[in-house]
N, C-alpha and C positions, 0 to 999 in steps of 0.2 A: 683270730683263723677257723672257719668252716670246720667239724671233725666229722670220722666217717667212722659208722658201726660194721664189721664183719661179719655176717651170720651164714651160719649153715645148720641142717639137719644130715645127722652121720648114724650108720650103726654097722658096727665092725670094718669100720675103716683104716686100721691101722696100717694098713699098707699104704697108704695114701698120704692120708691126714698130715704128715709132718711138712711134706714138701708142699703142700696147698699154703701152711700155715707160715714157711719159710717165705712165701712169697710175698706174704699182705704183712709182716709183723712189722717194716719199717716207715707203713703210713697208716696202719689201723689205730684209732684210737681206742677202740676193744673190739674184741672179738667173743661173740653168742654162737655158742653149739646145745642143741637138740637134740641129743645122743636116745638112740631109742635102745637105750639099756643094752649096749654093747656087751659082749660076753671076753672080745679080746682087749687088746690095750689101748684103745681107741680113747679114753678118759683121761687115762697119764698122757699120751700125749700133747693131749688138749689142756691140760692143766700148765704142762713145760711151756704153754705162752702165753698164761695168766686167763685163758679162756673164763668166761660164766659159763658155766655146763648148768644145762638143765635137764634131767632124766623124766624121762616118760617112755610108756609103751610104744614099742613100734608100729608102725601105722604101714598097711600096705601100698595105699596112698601118699605117698612120703612129702604130697606137698602140704600135708597138715603139720606135719610137724615143722617144714620149712614156715611155714607163715607165723608158728609159732614164734619161730626165732626171730622172726621182721618185727610181729607185735615188741620183743624186750628188747628191741635196739633201742637207744638211748639216743643216736647223737643225730644230726641235723641230716647226714646223708650214710646211706646203706647199700653196701657192695654184698649182694645174695651169691653164695658159691655151693659149689658141689664139691665133696673131700679130694675126688679126680680130676678138678683142674685146677691153673696155676697161671695167676698174673704174671705177664711177664713183665720184664723193670721198663719198656717201651709204654706198657699200659698203665702199669703204677705211675709213670710220669704224666698220665695222662689224666688221668683220674685228680690225681691232686693240681693238677694245673685247670681244670673243666672247674673243681669244688669252688677255687677260687674266682672264676669270672664273673659277671654283671650277666643278666638277660642280653642285653644289646652286643655283647662279646662273643655270650654263647650263642647266639642267632648268624653273628659273624665266622665262629670259628665252625658253623655246622655249613654254610655255604661256599666253604673253600676246602670241605675233604677229599681227597685224593680218588678216592672210589664214592664219592657222593653218588652218580648214576646205579652204579649196582647196588648200594644201600637201597634207594627207591625201589627201584625192581623187587628187590626180596622184602618190602615193607611190602609195597603191593599185591606180592603172594599171601603174601599169611594174610594180609586184611581181606582178600579173596576167600580166603579158607573160615576166618574167625569174624568177621567182620572188623569195623572201625578201632583202631588204636587209638589211642587217648583225646584229647582234645586240643584242637591249633589254636584256638578262640585263646587260650588258656598259656601262663608260662610255661618253661622246659622244668617236668617234673621227673622225669626218667628218661632211660637211654637204651639201648641196643646198643649189644658188645658184640665183634664179629667174635664167632668161637672155628678155630680149627680145632678138628678131631684127629686124633692118633687112633689108627688103624691097624693090628696086625705089623708092624714095622716103619708105618709111613701115614703122614699127614695126608689124611682125602681132600681133594680141591676141586675134585670134577664130581659129576653126578648127581647135581643139583644141591652137595651138601655145604659145600662152603658161597656165602659167608655164615649159614647156620645163626643167622642172629637170635640172641637170647636178653631180654630187658632183665636185665642183672644189677644197674644201679642206677637207685632213684630218692628221690626226699623222701626223708619220714614222712608216712601219710599223703607219699603221693602216690603209690601203688601198692596191689594187695594179691595174692593167687585165689581164685574161688574156689580152690580145694575140690573140686568135681569130677579132673583126669588130669593123668601123668604127664601131660601133654598139651596142658591148655596153656594158654595165653595168660602172661600178666595184664591184669587191669587197669591202665592207666588214669589217674584223674586230673590229669594236667597235659601238657605239651610232650613228644616223644620225639629225641632224635636218637644221633650215632655216635660213638667213640670209633677211634681211625684202629689201633691196635688191637691187638688176636689177643681172646681168652684161649690159653694150652686146655686141649681135653684129653685126658688119657682114659679114656672111658675104656678102649678094647684094646691093650698093651698087644695081648695075646690071643688065639680064638678061643681057647676055652673058657677065657673070662667072658668073651662074647656070648657066648652060646651060653651060660650061666645066666647072665643079663636078659639076652634074650629068648630064654625057656620062662623068666619069670614077667617079661613084657606080655608073652600071649597069654600067658593065664592070666593078668588080668584082663586082653582084652575081650577072652572068654567069659569071665567075671560082666562085664561089661555088656555082651550080648545077652548074658540071662539077667538082668537087669531090664534092659530094652525088650527083652523078650521077643527076642530075633526070631521068626519061623522057621522051624527046621523043615524044609521042602526039600524040590529038586535044584528050584531058584534060586534059592538061597546056598544050594552043593555049588550050584551053576558058578554063582557069581565069585562068592569068598576062594572057592576050590582052584579056577580055571581065570575067571576073567579079570579081576583082579590083579593076580601078579603077576598076571602077564604083562598086563599093562603095566604095572610098576616096574617090571624086568624093562621092558623097551625103553620108559620113559626116563628111569637113570641110566641104564647102561649105554643107552645108545642117542638119545637126542640128547641128554644132557651132559654125555661123554663120559660114562665112567670108565669106558674102556681103557682112559689116559690116565688113570690110577692102578695099570698092571692089575696085576692078579688077586690084589686086595680090592680094587675096584668091581672085578667080578665076585664077590665071596659077599662084599656089601651090597649090592642089588639084588642079588639070587636070595640072600638069605632076609633081606627085607622083605622082598616079595615072600618068602614063603611062612614071614607070619599070619597071613591071609587065612590060609588051610591050615596052618597048624593051631588056631586060634578058636577055627570053626571047628577043627575036630576034638579039641578041648570040649568048649561047650557044650558038644553032640554027646560028647559022652558022661556028662555032667549030669548025671539024671536029678 
């Protein structure tokens, strides 16, 4: 039977890690955790589950540590997770099932996915932004997993948030992270499919936690502006402080019906729009 490595990069995740590891312990052959020298109880929790722990300095671009965990995995298949994610029982069963399939069986399974059209639309949107993903002429090497994001008391379904497909399940050597951006797409060396069942993401269960992550993210974008030497002129000011945030809010809250997610949908659309002016202001103030 083919085996599965579960890999994570962590930093002060004692609040989340135990529930994450509980959700994978029954099917993971090994758990590999690259920890950014956490100061809380993260390492001790990881040890409870028999994890292989690699301690390294924390990196603002945490994809560097994620790739380190991927490289340290030894099994045939790799499931890469964040500590605030949970593998549902249905997803766990599906992962084990897919690992045991032949290429022909995977092809047939993909053709019968209930949400196939939704997943295809989502793939098209991602490829329009990031370019072609994978190589359809080769065998299946990786899978998108639909992700449900829990935001201040409810899962967001509208506003363009779902299915929030993430490539997290792949053959060893079949995919990697370029390690250039916190929202970069996984590079896949073969064909890419979809799994049906949801990965549960508890990124922002409270508003205060959301703001902390939002603040770190806008700082990261500001640093990208600095590396790109974005012009500090009236055109950039208008673009990032008015045009981009307005367009984003209209797109997510109205066109993609974020209003159907209640006040949480409004807050998400508003603050995801405000990341543009906040990042630009931080960039301008950074001499």
